[in-house]
N, C-alpha and C positions, 0 to 999 in steps of 0.2 A: 183071818184071812188065808192063814196056811191051809185051813180045811175046806177052803172054798176056791179051787183052782178055776171053776167056771166063771169067776169074777176076772174080767180081763182090764178093766179099767175102772177106777173109782173117782168120781167128781166130789169134792168135799166143799160144801158152801156153808160159809159163816154168816150169822146174822146177828142184830142187837136190837134192842128196844129203842125208844126214841129220847132217852134221857142223854143230855150232852149234845153237843154240836154234830152236824152232819159229818164233817171232815174227820173228826175224832171217831165216830162210830164206823167210818169206813176203814179206817186203820185198824180198829178194834176187832172188826169182823174179818179183816184179812188175816190178823194175828191169830185170832181163835182158829180159822180153817187150817192156817198153817201149822199151828201147835198139834193139832189132831193128825194132820198127815205125818208130821215128824215122830209122833207117838205110834203110829201105826209102822212106820218105817223102822223105829229102835226095837220094835217088839217082832221083827222079821217078815213084815208084809213086802213081797216083792213085786206085786202088780203096779202097772202103771197107774199114777195118781196125779191128779192136780187140785189146787186149793185156790179157792177164790172168795172174796168177801162182798157182801151185797149191803153191807151198811144197815141202815134202817128202812130200806126200800121194799122189803116184803114182809110185811107184818102179818101174824096170824089173827090178831086181835087188835083193837084200837082203844079199848078202854084204858083210862088212867087209873089202873089197880095194880097192886103188886103181883097178883096172878097172871095178869095180862102182860106185864113187863117180862115176868119169868118166862112165860111161853115164846116171847118174841126174841129171847136171848138163846140162841140154839145153833147147832150144827146140823146140816142135812147131808145125806149120801145120796148120789145118783149112780147107780151101778149099771155097767155095760157088761153083760155075760155073753160068753163066746160058746 
């Protein structure tokens, strides 16, 4: 992030698979997004950032396989450049 001053804002979005309950997954995805934001801040990122969890609401795939579950457990970045 230090090498990319064109990034003025970063939205960090956490996701989970469908294992566990919806409330648990929401909390997990919030924690996942916040952990990434804090890791970036601790490494010197100064851009404006926000973190939000989407729980299990935005799956990339819906098969009941380990590979699919792994794809759904992710963090996405939405970059606003100036």
